[in-house]
C-alpha positions, 0 to 999 in steps of 0.5 A: 739736614743742612749738613747733609745738603752742604756735604752733598753739594760740596761733593758735586763741586769736587767732581766738577773741580776734577773734571774742569780745573778752572771751576775747581779754582773758583770753588777753592777761592770761594771756600778761602774767602767766605768759609762756607763750611763754618756755617755747618760747624763741621770738622771736615777739612773742606779746604784740604779736599778742594786743594786735593781735587785741584791737584788731581785736575792739574795732572790732566790740565797741565798742558793748558797752563800758561807760565809767565813771571813778573816782578809781582810774582817774584816779590810774593815768592820772596815774601813767602820764603822770608816768612818761612825763615822768620817763622822758623827763627821766631820767638815761638815757631809753634805759635807762628806756624798756623799763620805761615801755613795759611799764607803758603796755601793762599799763595798756592791758590794765587799760583793756580789763578796766575797759571790757569785763569789766563783770559778775560772770561776767567778773570771775570769769573774770579771777580764774580766769586770775590764779590759773591763770597764777601758781598753776600756776607755784607748783605747779610750784615746790612739786613741784620743791621736794618732789622735790629736798628743797628743796636748790635755790633756786626762780626765776620764769619767765625774761624776766618781771617775776618771774624773780628769786626774791624777786619770784616769792615775792611774786607767789605770795603774792598768789595764795593769797587769790584761790585761797581765794576760788575754793575757797569759791565753786566747787561742783565737787568735783574743782575744789575738790580741785585748788584745795586742793592748790594752796593747800598747794603754793604756800606750799611754793614760796614757802618754797623761793625762799629769799626772806626777804621772801617768808617775811614776806609769807607770814606776813602772809597767814597771819595775815590768814587766822588772824584770819578763822578761827573756831577760832583757838587750835586753828589756832595750836596746830596751826601751832606743832606743824607748825613744830616738826616741819618746821623740823628737816627744812628744809635747812641753807642755808635755815635759815642764810638765814632766821636772818639776819632775826633777826640783822639785827633784833637788830643791824644791824651783823651784817647780811649783805652783801645787807642792807647793800647794801639800806641803801646803796641806800635812801640813794642813792635818797633822795638822788636824790629830794632832788636831783630831787624832782619827776621823780627819775632815771627807771625803774631809773636808780639801778642804773646805776653812774655814777648810783649813784656820783653819791651814793656816790663810793667805790662800785665795780662790786662794791659799787654800783648795786643795786636798791632792794629796797623799793617806797617807796624805788624809786618815790622815787628813780625818780620823785621825791616827786610820783611816790611820792605818786601811787603811794601814792594808788593804793594808798590808793584800793585799800584804801579801795574794799575797805573800802567794799565790805565795808561796803556788802555786809554786809547783802545775802546775794546780794552775798556773792560781792562781799564775799568777792572784796573780802576776798580782794583785801584779803588779796592787797594785804596780801601785796603791800604786805608783799613791797614792803617788801623787794622792787622790785615797785611796778609789778607787773602783778598789782598794777595788774590787782588795782587795776582789778578792785577798782575794777570790783567797786566800780562793779558793787556801787554800780550794783546797790545803786542799782538795788535802791533804785530798785526798792524805792522804785518809781522808774524808772531816771531817778528819776521815779515810774513812770507807771500802766499803761494798760489798753485798754478793749475795744470793745463790739460794736454792738447789733443 
């Protein structure tokens, strides 16, 4: 029965997507981030269906497109091209291709967002879909943790990019600043209450993924909020009191796992097998990049045992072929130094655009929404980059979507400020002085 209802509802969404392309883009984003079709465990290609619906709608909406290019979009294009080359020339192209396939589809979605989600209302809708898609998963995780007293590890939706508990924790952390932005900009009381409840449940879900990297990312986001707060000492004292009361109530297995962070920092020789495996992975990925500096080994190639044994011959099935658990080393091993340079360029341009937006909008109260959204995206990027230090999330869908949202916001603000400048100077949109208005002189009737 659930399958029938979902398929019927999704069919209605497809008709809506064909009729109104921006709605189809939002449905596409929802399917990409949340993977709701995984709930019914169906083999139907829902992703393909919504993409086809959006392409059909493109035929009727192409005149409404807004085409523009900036450095972020150029960098994303080169990242796609270079990834295609490294996939074709990698150690095992057939193994790497599914990851490249997902990347180009995500970048196609990003192109649709850039071209058609070209005003404040539509960008706001994109943020709402991000928060609802991942926030509802986080709420479910938080409620599950409360009901089970945190005795079980929380995982992400099956078959998605964030199935792993670490990746799920990183994704949930990225949503917190965006939910806070929506809480600040909405005026509906019930919606604000729901967002406030979500803001409390998401950290609960992050904690009970048992992810040490997720905990570090959560602390980084919390520190950013603390820096922006007015009563910092009061908040710090309240947080310390909550921690003192909460830590003894945490499950023993959670405390044991988190304590390994301190042990590793004090002495790497006491690190557990998981941490030692990551050190080995960083060595393998870096050696692979040194051997193939321009193309690396291809997506996930170092996770294949014989590729791993190329650089650590003494490894066996149990001790080898591990994920990098670090975005820098992962990109380095998979795509070489050139690929890492392109990836870091995308990250740098995102941060540069955020800084530019904060500066450009500070003297314009009517652009406070853009400043708040830029700040929220900045904190989300802090959470993402912190998570990437211990997780394999370099090409996560939400990172790519945030990159184009930041670029689109920058484009909108620059366009708005340019229009205001022209208006203040009394210039026409083309930059020329506006001609005087023509006044028609009424004709006099002939005297009789």
